[in-house]
All heavy atoms as a GROMACS GRO file, in nm:
protein
  590
    1LEU      N    1   0.077  -0.121  -0.003
    1LEU     CA    2  -0.008   0.008   0.001
    1LEU      C    3   0.084   0.127   0.002
    1LEU      O    4   0.043   0.228   0.036
    1LEU     CB    5  -0.088  -0.003   0.118
    1LEU     CG    6  -0.210  -0.109   0.114
    1LEU    CD1    7  -0.284  -0.100   0.253
    1LEU    CD2    8  -0.293  -0.080  -0.009
    2SER      N    9   0.212   0.112  -0.042
    2SER     CA   10   0.298   0.232  -0.043
    2SER      C   11   0.242   0.349  -0.123
    2SER      O   12   0.268   0.458  -0.105
    2SER     CB   13   0.443   0.194  -0.064
    2SER     OG   14   0.454   0.135  -0.189
    3VAL      N   15   0.186   0.312  -0.234
    3VAL     CA   16   0.127   0.408  -0.333
    3VAL      C   17   0.015   0.484  -0.257
    3VAL      O   18   0.007   0.615  -0.273
    3VAL     CB   19   0.086   0.348  -0.459
    3VAL    CG1   20   0.001   0.443  -0.545
    3VAL    CG2   21   0.198   0.286  -0.542
    4VAL      N   22  -0.070   0.430  -0.194
    4VAL     CA   23  -0.177   0.490  -0.124
    4VAL      C   24  -0.116   0.581  -0.011
    4VAL      O   25  -0.159   0.686   0.016
    4VAL     CB   26  -0.278   0.397  -0.056
    4VAL    CG1   27  -0.388   0.469   0.016
    4VAL    CG2   28  -0.347   0.320  -0.172
    5GLU      N   29  -0.023   0.529   0.065
    5GLU     CA   30   0.052   0.601   0.168
    5GLU      C   31   0.106   0.725   0.114
    5GLU      O   32   0.113   0.841   0.170
    5GLU     CB   33   0.150   0.516   0.231
    5GLU     CG   34   0.086   0.410   0.320
    5GLU     CD   35   0.200   0.303   0.372
    5GLU    OE1   36   0.333   0.318   0.330
    5GLU    OE2   37   0.165   0.213   0.446
    6ALA      N   38   0.184   0.722  -0.007
    6ALA     CA   39   0.233   0.829  -0.068
    6ALA      C   40   0.125   0.934  -0.109
    6ALA      O   41   0.133   1.061  -0.092
    6ALA     CB   42   0.312   0.793  -0.188
    7GLN      N   43   0.008   0.888  -0.158
    7GLN     CA   44  -0.090   0.977  -0.195
    7GLN      C   45  -0.146   1.054  -0.076
    7GLN      O   46  -0.180   1.167  -0.083
    7GLN     CB   47  -0.210   0.895  -0.269
    7GLN     CG   48  -0.173   0.846  -0.395
    7GLN     CD   49  -0.290   0.763  -0.462
    7GLN    OE1   50  -0.337   0.676  -0.387
    7GLN    NE2   51  -0.310   0.786  -0.587
    8VAL      N   52  -0.173   0.983   0.037
    8VAL     CA   53  -0.210   1.045   0.162
    8VAL      C   54  -0.123   1.162   0.207
    8VAL      O   55  -0.164   1.266   0.252
    8VAL     CB   56  -0.227   0.949   0.275
    8VAL    CG1   57  -0.246   1.012   0.410
    8VAL    CG2   58  -0.337   0.847   0.256
    9MET      N   59   0.006   1.144   0.163
    9MET     CA   60   0.102   1.250   0.204
    9MET      C   61   0.108   1.362   0.094
    9MET      O   62   0.176   1.452   0.104
    9MET     CB   63   0.243   1.190   0.237
    9MET     CG   64   0.241   1.098   0.338
    9MET     SD   65   0.186   1.155   0.501
    9MET     CE   66   0.311   1.296   0.527
   10GLY      N   67   0.028   1.356  -0.014
   10GLY     CA   68   0.017   1.447  -0.112
   10GLY      C   69   0.146   1.437  -0.209
   10GLY      O   70   0.172   1.541  -0.263
   11LEU      N   71   0.197   1.321  -0.231
   11LEU     CA   72   0.309   1.315  -0.315
   11LEU      C   73   0.265   1.274  -0.457
   11LEU      O   74   0.177   1.194  -0.474
   11LEU     CB   75   0.414   1.210  -0.272
   11LEU     CG   76   0.460   1.237  -0.133
   11LEU    CD1   77   0.552   1.110  -0.089
   11LEU    CD2   78   0.554   1.357  -0.151
   12PRO      N   79   0.313   1.326  -0.558
   12PRO     CA   80   0.288   1.274  -0.691
   12PRO      C   81   0.351   1.138  -0.702
   12PRO      O   82   0.459   1.114  -0.649
   12PRO     CB   83   0.354   1.374  -0.784
   12PRO     CG   84   0.458   1.444  -0.702
   12PRO     CD   85   0.412   1.438  -0.561
   13ILE      N   86   0.293   1.051  -0.787
   13ILE     CA   87   0.339   0.916  -0.810
   13ILE      C   88   0.397   0.901  -0.937
   13ILE      O   89   0.354   0.934  -1.049
   13ILE     CB   90   0.219   0.814  -0.786
   13ILE    CG1   91   0.132   0.843  -0.657
   13ILE    CG2   92   0.258   0.668  -0.809
   13ILE    CD1   93   0.203   0.828  -0.536
   14ILE      N   94   0.514   0.837  -0.930
   14ILE     CA   95   0.581   0.792  -1.057
   14ILE      C   96   0.609   0.645  -1.036
   14ILE      O   97   0.692   0.598  -0.947
   14ILE     CB   98   0.719   0.864  -1.087
   14ILE    CG1   99   0.696   1.015  -1.081
   14ILE    CG2  100   0.771   0.816  -1.209
   14ILE    CD1  101   0.822   1.091  -1.094
   15ALA      N  102   0.543   0.563  -1.122
   15ALA     CA  103   0.555   0.414  -1.101
   15ALA      C  104   0.550   0.347  -1.229
   15ALA      O  105   0.507   0.402  -1.322
   15ALA     CB  106   0.452   0.370  -1.001
   16SER      N  107   0.588   0.219  -1.226
   16SER     CA  108   0.573   0.135  -1.352
   16SER      C  109   0.428   0.104  -1.376
   16SER      O  110   0.344   0.110  -1.282
   16SER     CB  111   0.655   0.008  -1.332
   16SER     OG  112   0.610  -0.076  -1.230
   17ASP      N  113   0.392   0.075  -1.485
   17ASP     CA  114   0.257   0.051  -1.526
   17ASP      C  115   0.217  -0.101  -1.518
   17ASP      O  116   0.136  -0.140  -1.605
   17ASP     CB  117   0.236   0.096  -1.669
   17ASP     CG  118   0.320   0.032  -1.783
   17ASP    OD1  119   0.404  -0.058  -1.735
   17ASP    OD2  120   0.302   0.048  -1.898
   18ASN      N  121   0.279  -0.173  -1.422
   18ASN     CA  122   0.231  -0.312  -1.409
   18ASN      C  123   0.181  -0.331  -1.266
   18ASN      O  124   0.180  -0.250  -1.175
   18ASN     CB  125   0.353  -0.402  -1.450
   18ASN     CG  126   0.474  -0.395  -1.352
   18ASN    OD1  127   0.478  -0.288  -1.279
   18ASN    ND2  128   0.558  -0.479  -1.348
   19GLY      N  129   0.133  -0.449  -1.248
   19GLY     CA  130   0.090  -0.500  -1.129
   19GLY      C  131  -0.058  -0.424  -1.088
   19GLY      O  132  -0.120  -0.383  -1.173
   20GLY      N  133  -0.070  -0.395  -0.965
   20GLY     CA  134  -0.195  -0.330  -0.923
   20GLY      C  135  -0.197  -0.178  -0.915
   20GLY      O  136  -0.288  -0.110  -0.886
   21ILE      N  137  -0.071  -0.122  -0.939
   21ILE     CA  138  -0.053   0.013  -0.924
   21ILE      C  139  -0.151   0.080  -1.024
   21ILE      O  140  -0.208   0.199  -0.972
   21ILE     CB  141   0.088   0.065  -0.957
   21ILE    CG1  142   0.188  -0.003  -0.849
   21ILE    CG2  143   0.107   0.200  -0.966
   21ILE    CD1  144   0.335   0.008  -0.862
   22PRO      N  145  -0.169   0.060  -1.151
   22PRO     CA  146  -0.258   0.143  -1.226
   22PRO      C  147  -0.404   0.152  -1.170
   22PRO      O  148  -0.466   0.245  -1.197
   22PRO     CB  149  -0.269   0.071  -1.364
   22PRO     CG  150  -0.127   0.002  -1.356
   22PRO     CD  151  -0.095  -0.038  -1.228
   23GLU      N  152  -0.442   0.048  -1.087
   23GLU     CA  153  -0.580   0.063  -1.022
   23GLU      C  154  -0.592   0.164  -0.911
   23GLU      O  155  -0.693   0.193  -0.872
   23GLU     CB  156  -0.606  -0.080  -0.976
   23GLU     CG  157  -0.630  -0.179  -1.089
   23GLU     CD  158  -0.642  -0.324  -1.045
   23GLU    OE1  159  -0.663  -0.345  -0.921
   23GLU    OE2  160  -0.617  -0.414  -1.120
   24LEU      N  161  -0.472   0.202  -0.857
   24LEU     CA  162  -0.470   0.285  -0.737
   24LEU      C  163  -0.454   0.440  -0.781
   24LEU      O  164  -0.471   0.527  -0.691
   24LEU     CB  165  -0.356   0.244  -0.652
   24LEU     CG  166  -0.358   0.102  -0.592
   24LEU    CD1  167  -0.229   0.074  -0.526
   24LEU    CD2  168  -0.480   0.073  -0.510
   25VAL      N  169  -0.416   0.468  -0.890
   25VAL     CA  170  -0.388   0.603  -0.928
   25VAL      C  171  -0.472   0.656  -1.041
   25VAL      O  172  -0.540   0.579  -1.108
   25VAL     CB  173  -0.242   0.621  -0.965
   25VAL    CG1  174  -0.152   0.587  -0.849
   25VAL    CG2  175  -0.199   0.532  -1.094
   26THR      N  176  -0.461   0.789  -1.073
   26THR     CA  177  -0.537   0.841  -1.180
   26THR      C  178  -0.433   0.916  -1.268
   26THR      O  179  -0.316   0.945  -1.220
   26THR     CB  180  -0.642   0.947  -1.137
   26THR    OG1  181  -0.574   1.056  -1.084
   26THR    CG2  182  -0.738   0.886  -1.038
   27GLU      N  183  -0.464   0.963  -1.374
   27GLU     CA  184  -0.382   1.040  -1.470
   27GLU      C  185  -0.342   1.177  -1.413
   27GLU      O  186  -0.229   1.236  -1.448
   27GLU     CB  187  -0.444   1.061  -1.609
   27GLU     CG  188  -0.452   0.924  -1.692
   27GLU     CD  189  -0.512   0.953  -1.827
   27GLU    OE1  190  -0.547   1.064  -1.852
   27GLU    OE2  191  -0.528   0.860  -1.905
   28LYS      N  192  -0.418   1.225  -1.309
   28LYS     CA  193  -0.406   1.355  -1.256
   28LYS      C  194  -0.300   1.345  -1.150
   28LYS      O  195  -0.246   1.453  -1.111
   28LYS     CB  196  -0.534   1.407  -1.198
   28LYS     CG  197  -0.628   1.452  -1.308
   28LYS     CD  198  -0.755   1.499  -1.250
   28LYS     CE  199  -0.855   1.531  -1.370
   28LYS     NZ  200  -0.994   1.589  -1.309
   29ASP      N  201  -0.272   1.229  -1.076
   29ASP     CA  202  -0.185   1.223  -0.973
   29ASP      C  203  -0.070   1.137  -0.984
   29ASP      O  204   0.028   1.121  -0.900
   29ASP     CB  205  -0.256   1.194  -0.841
   29ASP     CG  206  -0.316   1.040  -0.841
   29ASP    OD1  207  -0.280   0.957  -0.914
   29ASP    OD2  208  -0.432   1.030  -0.785
   30ALA      N  209  -0.056   1.059  -1.107
   30ALA     CA  210   0.053   0.978  -1.137
   30ALA      C  211   0.097   0.978  -1.283
   30ALA      O  212   0.027   0.998  -1.365
   30ALA     CB  213   0.011   0.836  -1.087
   31PHE      N  214   0.229   0.942  -1.284
   31PHE     CA  215   0.281   0.919  -1.415
   31PHE      C  216   0.303   0.755  -1.405
   31PHE      O  217   0.395   0.712  -1.318
   31PHE     CB  218   0.424   0.979  -1.435
   31PHE     CG  219   0.408   1.127  -1.463
   31PHE    CD1  220   0.482   1.217  -1.399
   31PHE    CD2  221   0.333   1.172  -1.574
   31PHE    CE1  222   0.478   1.359  -1.433
   31PHE    CE2  223   0.316   1.302  -1.604
   31PHE     CZ  224   0.386   1.392  -1.527
   32LEU      N  225   0.250   0.688  -1.495
   32LEU     CA  226   0.287   0.546  -1.511
   32LEU      C  227   0.385   0.528  -1.630
   32LEU      O  228   0.357   0.572  -1.735
   32LEU     CB  229   0.162   0.459  -1.536
   32LEU     CG  230   0.059   0.464  -1.418
   32LEU    CD1  231  -0.066   0.388  -1.457
   32LEU    CD2  232   0.130   0.410  -1.293
   33VAL      N  233   0.492   0.458  -1.601
   33VAL     CA  234   0.592   0.450  -1.702
   33VAL      C  235   0.624   0.311  -1.745
   33VAL      O  236   0.594   0.208  -1.672
   33VAL     CB  237   0.741   0.516  -1.658
   33VAL    CG1  238   0.725   0.656  -1.620
   33VAL    CG2  239   0.787   0.430  -1.542
   34ASP      N  240   0.640   0.300  -1.875
   34ASP     CA  241   0.674   0.166  -1.935
   34ASP      C  242   0.794   0.111  -1.881
   34ASP      O  243   0.895   0.192  -1.862
   34ASP     CB  244   0.666   0.180  -2.093
   34ASP     CG  245   0.680   0.049  -2.164
   34ASP    OD1  246   0.692  -0.054  -2.095
   34ASP    OD2  247   0.686   0.059  -2.285
   35ARG      N  248   0.807  -0.015  -1.855
   35ARG     CA  249   0.918  -0.075  -1.815
   35ARG      C  250   1.033  -0.083  -1.911
   35ARG      O  251   1.155  -0.104  -1.874
   35ARG     CB  252   0.903  -0.218  -1.746
   35ARG     CG  253   0.800  -0.197  -1.638
   35ARG     CD  254   0.782  -0.329  -1.559
   35ARG     NE  255   0.912  -0.342  -1.470
   35ARG     CZ  256   0.937  -0.438  -1.396
   35ARG    NH1  257   0.862  -0.542  -1.401
   35ARG    NH2  258   1.060  -0.445  -1.333
   36THR      N  259   1.007  -0.059  -2.033
   36THR     CA  260   1.102  -0.051  -2.136
   36THR      C  261   1.191   0.066  -2.122
   36THR      O  262   1.124   0.179  -2.098
   36THR     CB  263   1.039  -0.060  -2.280
   36THR    OG1  264   0.956  -0.170  -2.289
   36THR    CG2  265   1.152  -0.064  -2.392
   37ASN      N  266   1.314   0.056  -2.113
   37ASN     CA  267   1.404   0.172  -2.071
   37ASN      C  268   1.362   0.242  -1.950
   37ASN      O  269   1.339   0.370  -1.943
   37ASN     CB  270   1.402   0.272  -2.198
   37ASN     CG  271   1.519   0.360  -2.195
   37ASN    OD1  272   1.623   0.342  -2.118
   37ASN    ND2  273   1.526   0.455  -2.284
   38LEU      N  274   1.332   0.170  -1.843
   38LEU     CA  275   1.267   0.223  -1.723
   38LEU      C  276   1.346   0.340  -1.660
   38LEU      O  277   1.286   0.434  -1.619
   38LEU     CB  278   1.267   0.104  -1.616
   38LEU     CG  279   1.192   0.140  -1.488
   38LEU    CD1  280   1.064   0.193  -1.515
   38LEU    CD2  281   1.202   0.028  -1.388
   39MET      N  282   1.476   0.324  -1.649
   39MET     CA  283   1.560   0.442  -1.582
   39MET      C  284   1.557   0.573  -1.651
   39MET      O  285   1.527   0.668  -1.598
   39MET     CB  286   1.706   0.387  -1.571
   39MET     CG  287   1.746   0.267  -1.490
   39MET     SD  288   1.675   0.283  -1.320
   39MET     CE  289   1.785   0.400  -1.252
   40GLU      N  290   1.545   0.565  -1.786
   40GLU     CA  291   1.532   0.683  -1.862
   40GLU      C  292   1.386   0.742  -1.849
   40GLU      O  293   1.377   0.869  -1.836
   40GLU     CB  294   1.572   0.669  -2.009
   40GLU     CG  295   1.560   0.794  -2.112
   40GLU     CD  296   1.669   0.899  -2.070
   40GLU    OE1  297   1.768   0.859  -2.001
   40GLU    OE2  298   1.642   1.010  -2.114
   41ASN      N  299   1.296   0.661  -1.848
   41ASN     CA  300   1.158   0.706  -1.827
   41ASN      C  301   1.133   0.756  -1.698
   41ASN      O  302   1.065   0.872  -1.684
   41ASN     CB  303   1.064   0.582  -1.856
   41ASN     CG  304   1.050   0.539  -2.004
   41ASN    OD1  305   1.070   0.631  -2.088
   41ASN    ND2  306   1.003   0.430  -2.027
   42LEU      N  307   1.186   0.698  -1.588
   42LEU     CA  308   1.172   0.760  -1.458
   42LEU      C  309   1.246   0.898  -1.448
   42LEU      O  310   1.189   0.976  -1.390
   42LEU     CB  311   1.228   0.656  -1.364
   42LEU     CG  312   1.162   0.543  -1.331
   42LEU    CD1  313   1.238   0.441  -1.250
   42LEU    CD2  314   1.015   0.553  -1.272
   43LYS      N  315   1.372   0.895  -1.510
   43LYS     CA  316   1.439   1.024  -1.499
   43LYS      C  317   1.355   1.136  -1.565
   43LYS      O  318   1.345   1.252  -1.520
   43LYS     CB  319   1.570   1.006  -1.576
   43LYS     CG  320   1.656   1.149  -1.568
   43LYS     CD  321   1.783   1.127  -1.646
   43LYS     CE  322   1.757   1.176  -1.784
   43LYS     NZ  323   1.873   1.186  -1.878
   44LEU      N  324   1.299   1.106  -1.679
   44LEU     CA  325   1.231   1.224  -1.754
   44LEU      C  326   1.105   1.270  -1.675
   44LEU      O  327   1.078   1.385  -1.670
   44LEU     CB  328   1.180   1.162  -1.891
   44LEU     CG  329   1.305   1.136  -1.989
   44LEU    CD1  330   1.246   1.082  -2.128
   44LEU    CD2  331   1.380   1.275  -2.030
   45LYS      N  332   1.031   1.158  -1.616
   45LYS     CA  333   0.919   1.205  -1.533
   45LYS      C  334   0.961   1.284  -1.414
   45LYS      O  335   0.894   1.388  -1.371
   45LYS     CB  336   0.829   1.079  -1.500
   45LYS     CG  337   0.780   1.003  -1.612
   45LYS     CD  338   0.694   1.094  -1.702
   45LYS     CE  339   0.635   1.033  -1.813
   45LYS     NZ  340   0.578   1.104  -1.919
   46MET      N  341   1.070   1.251  -1.341
   46MET     CA  342   1.114   1.324  -1.227
   46MET      C  343   1.150   1.469  -1.267
   46MET      O  344   1.108   1.567  -1.201
   46MET     CB  345   1.220   1.256  -1.155
   46MET     CG  346   1.184   1.125  -1.080
   46MET     SD  347   1.321   1.052  -0.981
   46MET     CE  348   1.375   0.932  -1.093
   47LEU      N  349   1.226   1.482  -1.374
   47LEU     CA  350   1.272   1.613  -1.425
   47LEU      C  351   1.146   1.698  -1.454
   47LEU      O  352   1.140   1.821  -1.424
   47LEU     CB  353   1.363   1.607  -1.532
   47LEU     CG  354   1.493   1.545  -1.501
   47LEU    CD1  355   1.578   1.534  -1.632
   47LEU    CD2  356   1.573   1.651  -1.405
   48ASN      N  357   1.046   1.639  -1.525
   48ASN     CA  358   0.910   1.711  -1.558
   48ASN      C  359   0.858   1.766  -1.430
   48ASN      O  360   0.820   1.881  -1.430
   48ASN     CB  361   0.831   1.608  -1.629
   48ASN     CG  362   0.713   1.681  -1.684
   48ASN    OD1  363   0.701   1.806  -1.684
   48ASN    ND2  364   0.616   1.588  -1.744
   49ILE      N  365   0.847   1.696  -1.323
   49ILE     CA  366   0.783   1.739  -1.197
   49ILE      C  367   0.872   1.842  -1.140
   49ILE      O  368   0.814   1.961  -1.097
   49ILE     CB  369   0.758   1.617  -1.096
   49ILE    CG1  370   0.643   1.534  -1.154
   49ILE    CG2  371   0.724   1.679  -0.958
   49ILE    CD1  372   0.617   1.410  -1.083
   50LEU      N  373   1.002   1.823  -1.131
   50LEU     CA  374   1.089   1.919  -1.060
   50LEU      C  375   1.092   2.048  -1.135
   50LEU      O  376   1.102   2.161  -1.081
   50LEU     CB  377   1.229   1.861  -1.059
   50LEU     CG  378   1.258   1.757  -0.955
   50LEU    CD1  379   1.387   1.688  -0.967
   50LEU    CD2  380   1.232   1.797  -0.812
   51GLU      N  381   1.082   2.049  -1.260
   51GLU     CA  382   1.090   2.174  -1.351
   51GLU      C  383   0.949   2.242  -1.362
   51GLU      O  384   0.948   2.362  -1.425
   51GLU     CB  385   1.149   2.145  -1.482
   51GLU     CG  386   1.281   2.091  -1.471
   51GLU     CD  387   1.336   2.041  -1.614
   51GLU    OE1  388   1.264   2.020  -1.708
   51GLU    OE2  389   1.473   2.005  -1.614
   52ASN      N  390   0.847   2.178  -1.307
   52ASN     CA  391   0.725   2.240  -1.337
   52ASN      C  392   0.628   2.252  -1.194
   52ASN      O  393   0.563   2.161  -1.159
   52ASN     CB  394   0.633   2.163  -1.428
   52ASN     CG  395   0.686   2.165  -1.562
   52ASN    OD1  396   0.677   2.265  -1.630
   52ASN    ND2  397   0.744   2.052  -1.608
   53PRO      N  398   0.658   2.356  -1.117
   53PRO     CA  399   0.598   2.366  -0.981
   53PRO      C  400   0.450   2.353  -0.980
   53PRO      O  401   0.394   2.298  -0.886
   53PRO     CB  402   0.653   2.502  -0.929
   53PRO     CG  403   0.763   2.545  -1.023
   53PRO     CD  404   0.746   2.465  -1.143
   54GLU      N  405   0.388   2.410  -1.080
   54GLU     CA  406   0.250   2.414  -1.091
   54GLU      C  407   0.187   2.259  -1.118
   54GLU      O  408   0.098   2.228  -1.054
   54GLU     CB  409   0.190   2.494  -1.203
   54GLU     CG  410   0.190   2.639  -1.176
   54GLU     CD  411   0.122   2.680  -1.039
   54GLU    OE1  412   0.002   2.646  -1.031
   54GLU    OE2  413   0.173   2.759  -0.957
   55LEU      N  414   0.262   2.188  -1.193
   55LEU     CA  415   0.233   2.050  -1.219
   55LEU      C  416   0.257   1.978  -1.079
   55LEU      O  417   0.172   1.882  -1.039
   55LEU     CB  418   0.325   1.986  -1.310
   55LEU     CG  419   0.303   1.830  -1.354
   55LEU    CD1  420   0.164   1.795  -1.390
   55LEU    CD2  421   0.414   1.783  -1.441
   56LEU      N  422   0.355   1.995  -1.004
   56LEU     CA  423   0.380   1.922  -0.880
   56LEU      C  424   0.270   1.968  -0.780
   56LEU      O  425   0.218   1.872  -0.714
   56LEU     CB  426   0.511   1.978  -0.816
   56LEU     CG  427   0.546   1.943  -0.666
   56LEU    CD1  428   0.553   1.786  -0.658
   56LEU    CD2  429   0.670   2.011  -0.619
   57LYS      N  430   0.225   2.079  -0.783
   57LYS     CA  431   0.113   2.127  -0.682
   57LYS      C  432  -0.018   2.056  -0.726
   57LYS      O  433  -0.099   2.001  -0.649
   57LYS     CB  434   0.092   2.276  -0.693
   57LYS     CG  435  -0.018   2.333  -0.608
   57LYS     CD  436  -0.018   2.494  -0.615
   57LYS     CE  437  -0.130   2.532  -0.524
   57LYS     NZ  438  -0.143   2.685  -0.526
   58SER      N  439  -0.039   2.058  -0.867
   58SER     CA  440  -0.164   1.993  -0.908
   58SER      C  441  -0.166   1.849  -0.878
   58SER      O  442  -0.272   1.793  -0.830
   58SER     CB  443  -0.175   2.020  -1.063
   58SER     OG  444  -0.285   1.935  -1.112
   59MET      N  445  -0.061   1.774  -0.908
   59MET     CA  446  -0.045   1.630  -0.879
   59MET      C  447  -0.062   1.603  -0.730
   59MET      O  448  -0.116   1.505  -0.693
   59MET     CB  449   0.074   1.578  -0.939
   59MET     CG  450   0.086   1.565  -1.082
   59MET     SD  451   0.227   1.499  -1.168
   59MET     CE  452   0.209   1.329  -1.135
   60SER      N  453  -0.005   1.685  -0.649
   60SER     CA  454  -0.001   1.673  -0.506
   60SER      C  455  -0.149   1.682  -0.452
   60SER      O  456  -0.198   1.590  -0.388
   60SER     CB  457   0.077   1.774  -0.446
   60SER     OG  458   0.066   1.765  -0.290
   61GLN      N  459  -0.217   1.781  -0.504
   61GLN     CA  460  -0.360   1.793  -0.459
   61GLN      C  461  -0.449   1.665  -0.509
   61GLN      O  462  -0.534   1.632  -0.432
   61GLN     CB  463  -0.419   1.932  -0.511
   61GLN     CG  464  -0.360   2.056  -0.444
   61GLN     CD  465  -0.390   2.189  -0.511
   61GLN    OE1  466  -0.431   2.183  -0.622
   61GLN    NE2  467  -0.367   2.285  -0.440
   62SER      N  468  -0.420   1.632  -0.629
   62SER     CA  469  -0.505   1.520  -0.682
   62SER      C  470  -0.472   1.391  -0.611
   62SER      O  471  -0.546   1.310  -0.583
   62SER     CB  472  -0.463   1.516  -0.831
   62SER     OG  473  -0.550   1.411  -0.884
   63SER      N  474  -0.342   1.378  -0.567
   63SER     CA  475  -0.300   1.258  -0.494
   63SER      C  476  -0.376   1.259  -0.359
   63SER      O  477  -0.429   1.149  -0.329
   63SER     CB  478  -0.156   1.265  -0.458
   63SER     OG  479  -0.085   1.163  -0.518
   64GLN      N  480  -0.388   1.364  -0.291
   64GLN     CA  481  -0.456   1.375  -0.159
   64GLN      C  482  -0.605   1.341  -0.173
   64GLN      O  483  -0.666   1.265  -0.100
   64GLN     CB  484  -0.430   1.500  -0.082
   64GLN     CG  485  -0.281   1.499  -0.032
   64GLN     CD  486  -0.269   1.630   0.061
   64GLN    OE1  487  -0.317   1.737   0.028
   64GLN    NE2  488  -0.204   1.596   0.179
   65LYS      N  489  -0.661   1.399  -0.276
   65LYS     CA  490  -0.804   1.373  -0.312
   65LYS      C  491  -0.827   1.220  -0.349
   65LYS      O  492  -0.920   1.166  -0.283
   65LYS     CB  493  -0.840   1.477  -0.425
   65LYS     CG  494  -0.996   1.450  -0.455
   65LYS     CD  495  -1.027   1.553  -0.575
   65LYS     CE  496  -1.168   1.522  -0.613
   65LYS     NZ  497  -1.206   1.616  -0.720
   66ASN      N  498  -0.752   1.174  -0.428
   66ASN     CA  499  -0.773   1.032  -0.469
   66ASN      C  500  -0.745   0.932  -0.352
   66ASN      O  501  -0.817   0.834  -0.345
   66ASN     CB  502  -0.662   0.998  -0.587
   66ASN     CG  503  -0.698   0.868  -0.650
   66ASN    OD1  504  -0.809   0.836  -0.683
   66ASN    ND2  505  -0.595   0.794  -0.662
   67SER      N  506  -0.662   0.980  -0.256
   67SER     CA  507  -0.637   0.876  -0.139
   67SER      C  508  -0.764   0.864  -0.051
   67SER      O  509  -0.770   0.770   0.021
   67SER     CB  510  -0.517   0.936  -0.062
   67SER     OG  511  -0.561   1.045   0.021
   68LYS      N  512  -0.849   0.956  -0.059
   68LYS     CA  513  -0.965   0.947   0.020
   68LYS      C  514  -1.053   0.828  -0.010
   68LYS      O  515  -1.138   0.796   0.073
   68LYS     CB  516  -1.050   1.066   0.015
   68LYS     CG  517  -0.950   1.193   0.064
   68LYS     CD  518  -1.032   1.301   0.134
   68LYS     CE  519  -0.945   1.431   0.168
   68LYS     NZ  520  -0.834   1.410   0.241
   69LYS      N  521  -1.045   0.784  -0.120
   69LYS     CA  522  -1.129   0.657  -0.164
   69LYS      C  523  -1.073   0.530  -0.107
   69LYS      O  524  -1.138   0.418  -0.114
   69LYS     CB  525  -1.145   0.654  -0.317
   69LYS     CG  526  -1.038   0.617  -0.395
   69LYS     CD  527  -1.064   0.618  -0.540
   69LYS     CE  528  -0.955   0.589  -0.631
   69LYS     NZ  529  -0.976   0.592  -0.769
   70PHE      N  530  -0.960   0.536  -0.044
   70PHE     CA  531  -0.899   0.419   0.023
   70PHE      C  532  -0.912   0.435   0.177
   70PHE      O  533  -0.827   0.510   0.224
   70PHE     CB  534  -0.757   0.394  -0.016
   70PHE     CG  535  -0.746   0.387  -0.175
   70PHE    CD1  536  -0.701   0.489  -0.256
   70PHE    CD2  537  -0.772   0.267  -0.231
   70PHE    CE1  538  -0.683   0.483  -0.379
   70PHE    CE2  539  -0.760   0.257  -0.370
   70PHE     CZ  540  -0.716   0.356  -0.444
   71TYR      N  541  -1.003   0.389   0.242
   71TYR     CA  542  -1.014   0.394   0.379
   71TYR      C  543  -1.022   0.260   0.447
   71TYR      O  544  -1.047   0.151   0.392
   71TYR     CB  545  -1.150   0.481   0.414
   71TYR     CG  546  -1.273   0.434   0.345
   71TYR    CD1  547  -1.356   0.346   0.405
   71TYR    CD2  548  -1.297   0.469   0.214
   71TYR    CE1  549  -1.459   0.291   0.341
   71TYR    CE2  550  -1.401   0.431   0.145
   71TYR     CZ  551  -1.496   0.340   0.209
   71TYR     OH  552  -1.617   0.303   0.146
   72LEU      N  553  -1.009   0.263   0.573
   72LEU     CA  554  -0.981   0.142   0.662
   72LEU      C  555  -1.105   0.040   0.651
   72LEU      O  556  -1.070  -0.076   0.624
   72LEU     CB  557  -0.976   0.179   0.815
   72LEU     CG  558  -0.942   0.065   0.902
   72LEU    CD1  559  -0.803   0.004   0.861
   72LEU    CD2  560  -0.933   0.129   1.049
   73LYS      N  561  -1.223   0.081   0.648
   73LYS     CA  562  -1.336  -0.008   0.646
   73LYS      C  563  -1.341  -0.079   0.503
   73LYS      O  564  -1.386  -0.188   0.496
   73LYS     CB  565  -1.470   0.062   0.660
   73LYS     CG  566  -1.500   0.104   0.801
   73LYS     CD  567  -1.642   0.146   0.831
   73LYS     CE  568  -1.650   0.184   0.973
   73LYS     NZ  569  -1.797   0.236   0.992
   74LYS      N  570  -1.298  -0.013   0.400
   74LYS     CA  571  -1.288  -0.072   0.269
   74LYS      C  572  -1.190  -0.181   0.259
   74LYS      O  573  -1.205  -0.281   0.187
   74LYS     CB  574  -1.261   0.042   0.163
   74LYS     CG  575  -1.266  -0.007   0.011
   74LYS     CD  576  -1.239   0.095  -0.086
   74LYS     CE  577  -1.262   0.043  -0.230
   74LYS     NZ  578  -1.245   0.149  -0.322
   75TYR      N  579  -1.087  -0.173   0.336
   75TYR     CA  580  -0.976  -0.274   0.335
   75TYR      C  581  -0.977  -0.368   0.455
   75TYR      O  582  -0.899  -0.450   0.477
   75TYR     CB  583  -0.844  -0.198   0.306
   75TYR     CG  584  -0.830  -0.150   0.172
   75TYR    CD1  585  -0.858  -0.017   0.149
   75TYR    CD2  586  -0.793  -0.234   0.074
   75TYR    CE1  587  -0.860   0.037   0.019
   75TYR    CE2  588  -0.770  -0.184  -0.066
   75TYR     CZ  589  -0.807  -0.057  -0.092
   75TYR     OH  590  -0.804  -0.007  -0.219
   0.00000   0.00000   0.00000
């Protein structure tokens, strides 16, 4: 549940597009990267967030909002 924990803290998510991760995030709070050339894809997404403060703010707010659909009773 580390993705949900990061969302609760308002962090933008950068993760691979496999496993259950795509089910936990939205396009507004996460970048899902293809595992092909993973290191380069991760680097590009990190730089994108670092160089765009408004994107960081928007993704952070969306992350916190999305995290609210994951609550104790549901799990």
